Every structure is written in structure tokens, then in C-alpha cells.
C-alpha positions in Angstrom: -2.8 -46.8 16.9 -1.7 -44.2 19.5 -3.8 -43.1 22.3 -4.3 -39.5 22.6 -7.2 -39.0 25.0 -8.2 -40.8 28.2 -5.2 -43.0 27.9 -5.1 -43.8 31.7 -8.9 -44.8 31.9 -9.2 -48.3 33.0 -12.1 -49.1 30.7 -10.3 -49.5 27.2 -13.6 -48.4 25.4 -13.3 -44.9 26.7 -9.8 -44.5 25.3 -9.5 -42.4 22.2 -6.7 -43.2 19.6 -5.4 -41.0 17.0 -7.7 -41.6 13.8 -7.5 -38.5 11.8 -7.3 -39.4 7.9 -7.3 -35.7 7.0 -4.3 -34.8 9.3 -2.5 -37.7 8.0 -3.0 -36.7 4.4 -1.6 -33.3 5.4 1.6 -34.9 6.7 2.0 -36.6 3.3 1.7 -33.5 1.4 4.1 -31.7 3.8 6.7 -34.4 3.3 6.4 -34.0 -0.5 6.8 -30.3 -0.2 10.0 -31.0 1.7 11.4 -32.1 -1.7 11.8 -28.4 -2.7 14.5 -28.0 -0.1 17.4 -29.5 -2.1 16.0 -27.6 -5.2 16.0 -24.2 -3.4 19.3 -25.0 -1.8 20.8 -25.6 -5.1 19.2 -22.4 -6.8 20.6 -20.3 -3.8 24.2 -21.9 -4.1 24.3 -21.6 -7.9 22.3 -18.3 -8.3 25.1 -16.6 -10.3 25.5 -19.5 -12.7 23.2 -20.1 -15.6 22.0 -23.7 -15.2 21.3 -25.5 -18.3 19.0 -28.6 -17.6 21.0 -31.5 -19.0 17.9 -33.7 -19.1 16.2 -31.3 -21.6 19.4 -31.8 -24.0 19.6 -35.5 -23.6 16.0 -36.3 -24.0 15.1 -33.2 -26.2 12.0 -32.6 -24.3 10.6 -29.0 -23.6 11.4 -27.8 -20.2 8.4 -27.5 -18.1 7.8 -23.6 -17.3 4.8 -21.2 -16.0 1.5 -22.7 -16.0 2.4 -26.0 -17.1 3.4 -27.0 -13.6 -0.3 -26.9 -12.7 -0.5 -30.2 -14.5 0.8 -31.6 -11.5 -2.4 -30.6 -9.7 -4.3 -33.6 -11.4 -2.2 -36.2 -10.0 -2.2 -34.2 -6.8 -6.0 -34.6 -6.7 -5.7 -38.3 -7.4 -3.2 -38.9 -4.5 -5.4 -36.9 -2.1 -8.4 -38.8 -2.9 -6.7 -42.3 -2.9 -4.7 -41.4 0.3 -7.9 -40.2 2.3 -9.9 -43.2 1.1 -7.2 -45.7 2.1 -6.7 -44.0 5.6 -10.7 -44.3 6.0 -10.7 -47.8 4.5 -8.0 -49.0 6.9 -10.0 -48.0 10.0 -12.9 -50.2 8.8 -11.0 -53.2 7.4 -8.6 -55.7 9.0 -4.8 -55.2 7.9 -4.9 -58.6 6.1 -7.8 -57.8 3.9 -6.4 -54.0 3.3 -3.2 -55.6 2.1 -4.7 -58.0 -0.2 -7.1 -55.3 -1.7 -4.0 -53.1 -2.2 -2.6 -56.0 -4.5 -4.9 -54.9 -7.2 -3.0 -51.7 -7.9 -0.6 -53.4 -10.5 -3.7 -54.7 -12.5 -5.3 -51.3 -12.6 -2.0 -49.6 -13.6 -1.3 -52.2 -16.3 -4.7 -51.8 -17.9 -4.6 -48.0 -17.7 -1.1 -48.0 -19.2 -2.5 -50.1 -22.1 -5.4 -47.6 -22.7 -3.9 -44.2 -22.1 -0.2 -44.6 -22.7 -0.6 -47.0 -25.7 1.9 -49.5 -24.0 2.1 -53.0 -25.1 2.4 -55.6 -22.4 3.3 -58.9 -23.7 1.5 -62.2 -22.2 4.3 -63.2 -19.8 3.9 -59.6 -18.4 0.3 -59.9 -17.8 0.8 -63.2 -16.3 3.7 -61.5 -14.0 1.1 -59.0 -12.9 -1.4 -61.8 -12.1 1.3 -63.7 -10.0 2.1 -60.5 -8.1 -1.6 -60.0 -7.1 -1.8 -63.6 -6.0 1.4 -63.1 -3.9 -0.2 -60.3 -2.1 -3.4 -62.2 -1.4 -1.2 -65.2 -0.1 0.6 -62.7 2.1 -2.5 -61.2 3.5 -4.2 -64.5 4.2 -1.0 -65.9 6.1 -0.9 -62.6 8.2 -4.4 -63.1 9.3 -3.9 -66.8 10.2 -0.7 -65.9 12.0 -2.3 -63.3 14.0 -5.3 -65.6 14.8 -2.8 -68.3 15.8 -1.0 -66.1 18.2 -4.1 -64.8 19.9 -5.6 -68.2 20.4 -2.7 -70.7 20.8 -3.6 -74.3 19.9 -6.8 -73.1 18.3 -6.5 -72.5 14.5 -10.2 -72.5 13.7 -11.8 -69.1 12.6 -13.0 -67.0 15.1 -17.1 -66.3 15.4 -18.3 -63.3 13.6 -19.1 -61.7 17.0 -15.5 -61.2 17.8 -14.6 -59.9 14.4 -15.4 -56.6 12.9 -18.8 -55.7 11.5 -19.3 -57.3 7.9 -20.9 -54.2 6.7 -18.2 -52.3 7.7 -15.5 -54.4 6.2 -17.4 -54.5 2.8 -17.6 -50.7 3.1 -13.8 -50.6 3.9 -12.9 -52.9 1.0 -14.7 -50.6 -1.4 -12.9 -47.6 -0.1 -9.5 -49.4 -0.5 -10.6 -50.6 -3.9 -11.6 -47.2 -5.3 -8.4 -45.7 -3.7 -6.2 -48.2 -5.9 -7.9 -46.9 -8.9 -7.2 -43.5 -8.0 -3.5 -44.2 -7.2 -3.2 -46.0 -10.7 -4.6 -43.0 -12.4 -1.9 -40.9 -10.5 0.9 -43.0 -11.8 -0.4 -42.9 -15.3 -1.0 -39.2 -15.4 2.7 -38.7 -13.8 4.2 -41.0 -16.5 2.3 -39.0 -19.2 3.7 -35.6 -17.8 7.2 -36.7 -17.3 7.4 -38.3 -20.7 6.1 -35.2 -22.3 8.2 -32.4 -20.3 11.7 -32.3 -18.9 11.3 -32.0 -15.1 13.3 -33.5 -12.2 11.6 -35.9 -9.9 12.2 -33.5 -6.7 10.4 -30.5 -8.6 7.5 -32.9 -9.6 7.0 -34.3 -6.1 7.3 -30.9 -4.5 4.7 -29.3 -6.9 2.3 -32.3 -6.0 2.6 -31.6 -2.4 2.1 -28.0 -2.9 -1.1 -28.4 -4.8 -2.3 -31.2 -2.8 -1.9 -29.0 0.5 -3.5 -25.9 -1.3 -6.5 -28.2 -2.0 -7.1 -29.4 1.5 -7.0 -25.7 2.7 -9.6 -25.0 0.1 -12.0 -27.5 1.1 -11.4 -27.3 4.7 -14.1 -24.9 5.3 -16.5 -27.5 4.0 -15.2 -30.3 5.9 -15.7 -28.4 9.3 -19.5 -28.6 8.8 -19.5 -32.4 8.7 -17.7 -32.7 12.3 -20.7 -33.3 13.9 -21.4 -36.3 11.8 -17.8 -37.7 12.1 -14.8 -36.9 14.1 -12.7 -37.4 11.0 -13.6 -33.9 10.0 -13.0 -32.3 13.3 -10.0 -30.5 12.3 -9.4 -28.6 15.4 -9.6 -31.7 17.8 -7.1 -33.5 15.5 -4.7 -30.6 15.5 -4.6 -30.6 19.3 -4.3 -34.4 19.4 -1.4 -34.4 17.3 0.5 -31.2 18.8 -0.3 -32.0 22.4 1.0 -35.4 22.3 4.9 -35.7 21.7 4.8 -39.3 20.5 2.2 -38.5 17.8 4.1 -35.4 16.9 7.2 -37.2 16.7 5.8 -40.0 14.5 4.2 -37.5 12.3 7.6 -35.9 11.4 8.8 -39.5 10.7 5.9 -40.2 8.4 6.4 -37.0 6.6 10.0 -37.5 6.0 9.7 -41.1 4.9 6.7 -40.2 2.5 8.9 -37.3 1.0 11.7 -39.9 0.1 9.2 -42.6 -0.9 7.5 -40.4 -3.3 10.9 -39.0 -4.8 12.1 -42.5 -5.4 8.9 -43.5 -6.8 8.6 -40.6 -9.3 12.2 -41.4 -10.3 11.2 -45.0 -11.3 8.2 -43.5 -13.1 10.5 -41.3 -15.0 13.2 -43.5 -16.0 11.2 -47.0 -16.2 7.4 -47.0 -16.2 4.4 -46.5 -14.0 3.7 -50.4 -14.1 7.0 -51.1 -12.7 6.7 -48.4 -10.0 3.4 -50.2 -8.9 5.3 -53.6 -8.8 8.0 -52.2 -6.7 5.3 -50.5 -4.4 3.6 -53.7 -3.8 6.9 -55.8 -3.4 7.8 -53.4 -0.3 5.8 -55.6 1.8 8.8 -58.1 2.0 11.0 -55.2 3.6 8.2 -54.3 6.1 7.8 -58.0 7.0 11.7 -58.5 7.7 11.8 -55.2 9.6 9.1 -56.3 11.7 10.6 -59.5 12.4 13.7 -57.9 13.5 11.7 -55.5 15.9 9.7 -58.3 17.2 6.5 -57.1 15.8 6.0 -60.2 13.7 6.7 -63.8 14.7 7.2 -67.1 12.9 4.4 -69.3 13.4 4.2 -72.9 11.8 2.9 -73.5 9.2 1.5 -70.1 8.2 5.0 -68.5 8.0 5.7 -71.0 5.2 2.6 -69.9 3.5 3.8 -66.1 4.0 7.2 -66.8 2.6 5.6 -68.6 -0.3 3.7 -65.5 -1.0 6.7 -63.4 -0.9 8.2 -65.8 -3.5 5.4 -65.2 -5.7 6.1 -61.4 -5.5 9.8 -61.8 -6.3 8.9 -64.2 -9.3 6.4 -62.0 -10.7 8.8 -58.9 -10.5 11.7 -60.8 -12.3 9.1 -62.3 -14.9 7.7 -58.8 -15.7 11.3 -57.6 -16.2 12.2 -60.5 -18.2 14.9 -61.4 -15.9 14.0 -65.0 -16.0 12.5 -67.2 -18.6 8.7 -67.3 -18.8 6.8 -70.6 -18.6 6.4 -72.9 -21.6 3.0 -72.2 -22.5 3.8 -68.3 -22.8 5.6 -67.6 -25.8 8.3 -65.1 -25.5 8.2 -62.0 -27.9 10.0 -62.6 -31.0 13.0 -60.3 -31.9 12.5 -58.1 -34.9 15.6 -57.0 -36.8 15.8 -54.1 -39.1 18.3 -54.2 -41.8 20.3 -50.9 -42.2 21.1 -51.3 -45.9 18.3 -51.1 -48.5 17.9 -54.2 -50.5 16.3 -54.7 -54.0 13.3 -56.2 -52.5 12.5 -52.8 -51.0 10.4 -51.4 -53.8 8.5 -48.9 -51.9 11.6 -47.4 -50.2 10.8 -48.8 -46.8 13.2 -50.9 -44.8 11.6 -54.4 -44.0 12.0 -56.3 -40.8 13.2 -59.8 -40.4 11.7 -61.8 -37.4 14.3 -64.0 -35.7 13.2 -66.2 -33.2 16.6 -67.0 -31.5 17.9 -63.7 -29.6 21.4 -64.8 -29.9 21.3 -65.4 -33.6 19.8 -62.0 -34.0 22.5 -60.3 -32.1 25.2 -62.0 -34.1 23.5 -61.2 -37.4 23.0 -57.5 -36.6 26.8 -57.4 -35.3 27.9 -58.9 -38.6 26.1 -56.5 -40.7 27.0 -53.6 -38.7 30.8 -54.7 -38.7 31.0 -54.0 -42.7 32.6 -50.8 -43.9 30.7 -48.2 -46.0 33.4 -48.7 -48.8 32.8 -52.4 -48.7 29.3 -51.9 -49.8 29.7 -48.8 -51.9 28.1 -46.3 -49.5 29.5 -43.3 -47.8 32.1 -42.2 -50.4 31.2 -39.9 -53.4 34.3 -41.6 -55.1 35.7 -44.9 -54.3 39.5 -44.3 -53.6 42.0 -46.0 -55.8 44.0 -48.8 -54.1 47.4 -48.2 -52.7 50.2 -49.5 -54.9 52.3 -52.1 -53.5 55.9 -51.2 -52.9 58.6 -54.0 -53.6 60.8 -53.9 -50.5 63.9 -55.1 -52.5 63.8 -51.7 -54.4 66.2 -49.1 -52.9 65.7 -46.1 -55.3 
């Protein structure tokens, strides 16, 4: 954390650090609103042209217009609630426990996708989600053990409860983070539902979420001011001066807003083109990148043997991601889904007029069979012509007349 008040006081207990969850949420929504800048630039540059949305033509979805953009207010509310809860929970929870609790996001997204989006997840995909959660838990545990080993060289026993955070505060923080993951899962599912129904670009979607989120904070700010006597989190005026009067805090705020804008744009693109569940898995696996960058900057250190445990946790994350996308073969006890092949030509068995499916266990055999059937010409099967053309007469090359 960054010190903002009494930084030169020799007594560390009197120093005040920047702990403003509301202002950090405002930074997030400002970063999301910055996604409107490329859209406005394109509109101004091509104002004399009639722009036809190619996505609406390709996907045959109705374009989002008018009041329908207010549908993004719902995921914006979920984003606001989840971000605020995570920022507050991080203040009461150790980073390792915070990271382990965040791993539950993929399970919540998977369950909500099955319930509300009517998606079907195969057994190996559920197993992959569980592997990802275990990987996050292992990474969080190894990070805690590594930090403890660095703080107390030669003594790897757990510290006493007097030196650690308050147990009640930790439980409250974990509950905050857990409910935040539920809110984030609802947000991802709502975004996928909206973008699968209407044709809207990710830049516009993220921009409207930032706009509606910022408007929500402005509407509830008069209520939050009345609670500033109970908690410094709601002292908006003090938080504003702490941020503006300290150049390091202000600079990091701009950096955070910019990174969050890019982060939400890429995340929305994944939701639009793949699924909300895949987005949550990628979001969980970003801890690998954070760990590598932290090692390069010297913020993290390799400690034997806990760093091996951390590498094992990251390996579980990668394995779960590949398994979910069927890039690797599932374990033997998880049967892969069978391939269903639908014949394109009706047969005599189709008495009710419906085309029946043939289940083929071998994927390669199914692909080869489908290729053989589709390689037949319409004239060979008596379809596609009202009149079958007569055969071309053969010409004797010896004749010269």
C-alpha cells in the first residue's frame, strides 16, 4: 500500500495508507469509460459514411439501439458490488487466502451457465474446473509459506495467532471475497446473455458498463457520506485529497484505470466469441503472468521447497485450462463425449421425416465417413436435378467426318 498521510512519522502505527475502496472502484469505471474513445474517434472520422455493422450481417442478430443499452446497467451493478466487496475483503484478508477464495469464480460461472444459459458441460470440463480451483488454492498456500519463510529464515513453523491478523476479521474478509465472486459470476453470465442476443461490439459494451457504474456511484454518494463517521472508506472528500495530493497515488490511479480498460475489453471479447466460463478460467490463470513479472521485478523470490509447490499449482492451472478446451485427452475414468453424425440424405428408416443421428465413438472414423458421404454428387444419388441429363455419346477418334 502507498502511504498518503504522516509518512515521515517514526511511529509506523500513525502512518496512513491509501485504503479507499470506493475511489478504487471509480478508477475502474473511468478506465472502462475510456473504451468510448476509439468508438468516438471512428464515428468522427467516418461521419460522412454509412457504417453497416458487419457483425449484425454475419451473426444475424438485431443491433442494440436506444434503451436496450440500459441492459448493461445490470452487469455494471454486479461489477460495482463485486469490486467493492473484493477491495474491502482484501483489507481484512491475507493475500494468499484472498487468492485462494477468488479461485471459486470458475465454479460459480460454470454452475450459473448451466442453469441460466442452458449450457452443457461434459464431465471432463467439470473436472477441469475443479482442477483449476485446486491449482489456485495450491498457489495461494505456497505464496503464504514462501512469505513466511522469507520473514523468518530457518523457521518454517506457522506463526502464532498474535502476530497474524484477527481471525474474525479474516472470516469476514473471506465472506466478502466469496460473495464478490458470486457477483462477478452473475456479471459474466449476464454479459454473455446480452451479447449472444444483440449485436454489439466489446468496446461499446465495456464503455456503457463504465458509464452506468459511474452514474450509480454518483447517485449513492450522498448516502455514503452519512457513514463516513463510522468508516474512513466512505469519507470521499478525504479519499479524493489523498489521491490528488500524492503524485505516486495519482500516477498509479491512471495506470490502474488504463489497465482495467484493456482488461475488461479483452475479457468482454472472450465472452462474446467463446463463453463466460472460458473468460473466468483465463482470469484465474493470469496469476501465472503476475508471478513471472513479480519474479522479474524482484517482488517475489524462489524459496526451496515452497516454490516447487507454487510451480505445481500453476501446472494444475494450465492442465485444467487445456483440459476444459479439449486440447488434451481427459483421464481414463472420464469418458469423452461421443460424436453424433447426422446424415444429410434421408433414408427409408426415416418414416417420420426426421433425420436420425448415428453415434460414432471414433472421431476420425466419423470425420472420414462424413467426408465420404458429402463427396457424392447430387446426380449420383438422384437429387438436385429435375431431369437426369442423358449420357454424352462417345466419339470414335478414328472417324474424320
